[in-house]
Legacy VTK file of the C-alpha trace (Angstrom):
# vtk DataFile Version 3.0
C-alpha trace
ASCII
DATASET POLYDATA
POINTS 189 float
-27.834 -73.354 25.933
-29.285 -71.295 23.439
-32.276 -70.619 25.446
-30.096 -69.509 28.302
-28.149 -66.960 26.199
-31.393 -65.483 24.801
-32.835 -65.241 28.243
-29.593 -63.693 29.660
-29.520 -61.236 26.753
-33.237 -60.227 27.292
-32.481 -59.773 30.999
-29.522 -57.431 30.295
-31.632 -55.362 27.907
-34.472 -55.056 30.299
-32.239 -54.031 33.086
-30.466 -51.385 30.861
-33.899 -50.154 29.752
-34.921 -49.776 33.349
-31.673 -47.993 34.385
-32.430 -45.524 31.575
-35.943 -44.959 32.584
-34.997 -44.664 36.252
-34.039 -40.986 35.908
-30.790 -41.420 34.009
-30.329 -38.912 31.211
-29.661 -40.056 27.572
-27.617 -38.237 25.141
-29.419 -36.743 22.066
-28.088 -34.900 19.076
-28.848 -31.181 19.343
-29.189 -29.392 15.876
-31.084 -26.136 15.690
-31.153 -23.543 12.984
-33.247 -20.263 12.787
-33.367 -16.701 11.538
-34.326 -13.511 13.280
-33.638 -9.921 14.058
-31.191 -8.187 16.343
-30.634 -4.870 18.006
-27.986 -3.274 20.245
-29.223 -2.142 23.658
-27.398 0.106 26.058
-24.288 0.587 23.945
-21.474 2.743 25.220
-20.826 5.550 22.439
-23.415 4.188 20.047
-25.319 7.646 19.832
-22.015 9.397 19.420
-20.889 7.111 16.422
-24.238 6.784 14.623
-26.126 9.810 15.762
-29.078 7.521 16.793
-30.207 6.378 20.129
-28.728 3.084 21.061
-32.055 1.137 20.793
-32.479 2.222 17.173
-28.801 1.543 16.099
-28.641 -0.976 13.334
-26.057 -3.589 14.358
-22.677 -2.054 13.599
-19.241 -3.308 15.045
-16.653 -0.715 15.762
-14.091 -0.445 18.510
-15.537 1.792 21.274
-13.886 3.341 24.251
-14.826 1.245 27.318
-17.150 -0.378 24.816
-19.429 -2.945 26.083
-22.608 -3.411 24.120
-25.620 -5.517 24.987
-27.028 -7.432 21.637
-30.482 -8.815 21.628
-31.540 -11.444 19.262
-34.864 -12.994 18.668
-36.349 -15.222 15.957
-37.652 -18.603 14.928
-35.773 -21.824 15.210
-36.299 -25.539 13.930
-34.387 -28.634 14.487
-33.734 -31.137 17.263
-34.677 -31.463 20.156
-36.967 -28.363 19.540
-38.739 -29.202 16.339
-40.444 -25.640 15.870
-40.072 -22.778 18.208
-38.275 -19.473 18.933
-35.059 -18.248 20.284
-34.113 -15.246 22.291
-30.737 -14.210 23.384
-28.874 -11.421 25.233
-25.323 -11.278 24.404
-22.644 -8.779 25.797
-20.002 -7.839 23.293
-16.845 -6.706 24.893
-15.195 -3.987 22.478
-12.055 -3.612 24.754
-9.009 -5.647 23.867
-9.862 -5.961 20.050
-7.710 -8.153 17.893
-7.303 -8.174 14.117
-9.374 -10.459 11.888
-6.515 -10.684 9.368
-8.475 -8.639 6.668
-8.241 -5.162 8.188
-11.158 -5.657 10.534
-11.603 -6.411 14.359
-12.719 -9.425 16.563
-14.047 -9.131 20.143
-14.974 -11.494 23.006
-18.743 -12.039 23.615
-20.824 -13.916 26.219
-24.451 -14.257 27.296
-27.528 -16.343 27.506
-29.750 -18.037 24.841
-33.113 -19.484 25.393
-34.719 -21.892 22.786
-38.524 -22.504 23.472
-40.824 -24.868 21.471
-43.970 -23.432 19.732
-46.453 -24.220 22.522
-43.931 -22.952 25.092
-43.995 -26.143 26.994
-40.351 -27.124 26.480
-37.266 -25.172 26.566
-33.384 -25.036 26.849
-31.397 -22.314 28.458
-27.772 -21.951 27.451
-24.761 -20.082 28.462
-22.918 -19.031 25.251
-19.543 -17.378 24.552
-16.945 -17.007 21.920
-15.510 -14.311 19.504
-17.310 -12.153 17.021
-15.292 -10.850 13.961
-16.195 -8.419 11.275
-16.582 -10.085 7.929
-13.813 -8.194 6.133
-12.180 -4.735 6.592
-13.400 -2.404 9.429
-16.305 -0.220 8.098
-19.664 0.911 9.421
-22.007 -0.935 9.009
-20.310 -4.313 8.483
-21.613 -7.759 8.665
-20.143 -9.981 11.558
-19.845 -13.581 12.529
-20.204 -14.833 16.160
-18.394 -18.255 16.669
-18.399 -20.052 19.949
-19.685 -22.677 22.296
-22.831 -23.243 24.195
-23.565 -25.127 27.490
-27.073 -26.156 28.287
-27.580 -24.996 31.921
-31.400 -25.825 32.295
-34.385 -27.243 30.599
-38.234 -27.211 31.088
-41.017 -29.582 30.198
-39.673 -33.001 28.751
-36.248 -31.270 28.615
-36.242 -30.819 32.445
-32.735 -31.114 33.792
-31.024 -30.919 30.416
-27.233 -30.480 30.308
-24.405 -30.785 27.684
-22.734 -28.725 25.161
-21.799 -27.898 21.573
-21.062 -25.174 18.955
-22.780 -22.005 18.007
-22.601 -19.822 14.894
-24.490 -16.458 14.432
-24.268 -14.598 11.301
-25.251 -10.984 11.478
-25.930 -9.126 8.213
-25.498 -5.387 9.420
-29.079 -4.727 8.563
-30.481 -6.013 11.784
-30.962 -9.683 10.649
-29.204 -12.714 11.884
-28.868 -16.337 11.245
-28.374 -18.908 14.019
-26.961 -22.523 13.979
-26.242 -24.738 16.880
-24.828 -28.359 16.800
-23.931 -30.333 19.716
-25.519 -32.853 22.334
-28.092 -32.555 24.948
-28.824 -35.079 27.820
-32.320 -35.149 29.303
LINES 1 190
189 0 1 2 3 4 5 6 7 8 9 10 11 12 13 14 15 16 17 18 19 20 21 22 23 24 25 26 27 28 29 30 31 32 33 34 35 36 37 38 39 40 41 42 43 44 45 46 47 48 49 50 51 52 53 54 55 56 57 58 59 60 61 62 63 64 65 66 67 68 69 70 71 72 73 74 75 76 77 78 79 80 81 82 83 84 85 86 87 88 89 90 91 92 93 94 95 96 97 98 99 100 101 102 103 104 105 106 107 108 109 110 111 112 113 114 115 116 117 118 119 120 121 122 123 124 125 126 127 128 129 130 131 132 133 134 135 136 137 138 139 140 141 142 143 144 145 146 147 148 149 150 151 152 153 154 155 156 157 158 159 160 161 162 163 164 165 166 167 168 169 170 171 172 173 174 175 176 177 178 179 180 181 182 183 184 185 186 187 188
């Protein structure tokens, strides 16, 4: 009897292992953290507010008329499943329909695409990201800001081919062109 139970258990484990290996994706924890730099690109009204060309504008958050601003982030990242690599993101901040942050500043909606790539550039994750960005405190120029939102993995390359799933994202911008990125969630591959 005992031998039958052990044999049946072994068969179940082998069958489950074969199913996982037959193209089925498995969930993995995703935890990535990094630091980098950021710039505004193609900002409506940036030259008028700061007197500088939009590509040279240190990130500052202000309500702009018909204000949509492209925000570019790039830096290094480490964690799981990308142990050591880089991140690159293009985010569109929509300065229309601002809401108050409760401290005399403003919040806006944002969305874009983030790619995390490992150091030898073999494995990568592409994500759709979206959320709200708020000034950290009262409205002033320049002011630090915090992006809070969600990510959805839309693609992967290398061993992450066919990756999917989602989680939360936090980006802190220091108003001097530096940012910190943290992601926590799950990824299936």
